[in-house]
C-alpha positions in Angstrom: 101.0 112.0 95.5 100.9 113.3 99.0 103.5 115.9 99.9 105.7 114.9 102.9 104.8 118.0 105.0 101.0 118.0 104.3 98.4 117.4 106.9 97.1 114.5 104.8 100.5 112.8 105.1 100.4 113.4 108.8 96.9 111.9 109.0 98.0 108.9 106.9 101.0 108.3 109.1 98.9 108.5 112.3 96.4 106.0 110.9 99.1 103.6 109.8 100.7 103.9 113.2 97.3 103.2 114.9 96.7 100.2 112.6 100.1 98.7 113.2 99.5 98.7 116.9 96.1 96.8 116.5 95.8 93.1 117.1 95.3 91.1 113.9 91.7 90.2 114.9 90.7 93.8 115.3 92.5 94.8 112.1 90.7 92.1 110.2 87.3 93.2 111.6 88.2 96.8 110.6 89.1 95.6 107.1 85.8 93.7 106.7 83.9 96.8 107.8 85.8 99.0 105.4 85.2 96.6 102.5 81.5 96.5 103.3 81.5 100.4 103.5 83.3 100.5 100.1 80.7 98.3 98.5 77.9 100.5 99.9 79.6 103.6 98.6 80.0 102.1 95.1 76.3 101.3 94.9 75.3 104.8 96.1 77.8 106.4 93.7 76.5 104.4 90.8 72.9 105.5 91.6 74.0 109.2 91.5 76.0 108.7 88.3 73.0 107.0 86.6 70.7 109.8 87.7 73.2 112.4 86.4 73.5 110.5 83.1 69.7 110.3 82.7 69.3 114.0 83.5 72.0 114.9 81.0 70.1 113.2 78.3 66.9 115.0 79.2 66.7 118.5 77.6 64.0 119.5 80.1 66.4 119.3 83.0 67.8 122.6 84.0 71.5 123.4 84.1 71.3 124.0 87.8 70.0 120.5 88.4 72.7 119.0 86.2 75.4 121.0 88.0 74.0 119.9 91.3 74.1 116.2 90.2 77.6 116.6 88.8 78.8 118.2 92.1 77.2 115.4 94.1 78.8 112.8 92.0 82.3 114.4 92.2 82.0 114.8 95.9 81.1 111.2 96.3 84.1 110.2 94.1 86.4 112.2 96.4 84.9 110.5 99.5 85.2 107.1 97.8 88.8 107.8 96.9 89.7 108.7 100.5 87.9 105.6 101.8 89.6 103.4 99.3 93.0 104.8 100.4 92.2 104.0 104.0 91.1 100.5 103.0 94.3 100.0 101.1 96.4 101.0 104.1 94.5 98.6 106.4 94.9 95.7 104.0 98.6 96.5 103.4 99.2 96.3 107.2 97.0 93.3 107.6 98.9 91.5 104.8 95.9 89.9 103.2 92.3 90.6 102.1 89.9 88.9 104.5 86.9 86.9 103.2 83.8 89.1 103.1 80.5 87.6 102.3 78.5 88.9 99.4 75.5 91.0 100.4 73.1 88.2 99.5 75.0 85.6 101.6 74.3 87.3 104.9 
């Protein structure tokens, strides 16, 4: 949970204020863009996770490489979490989840 006086709470409040002042059409476009970005991040995160898993099973891979892959995966998870929080804020203010085509429907 975010503490009331933290800079993260201040940033969140500023974003929410900015989102609330946006017209619905711009907010919907922002939500669609954030959903597409979230999908992209998930695919990239999965690729790093699979590489880390494969490397963990290979005894010839050095501990440094494993640590690097783990650090990369954890950093990506942190970034995805922040992006998911922002997406959630946008959708909460919008009041619905807009339709977003699947990647193969473009």
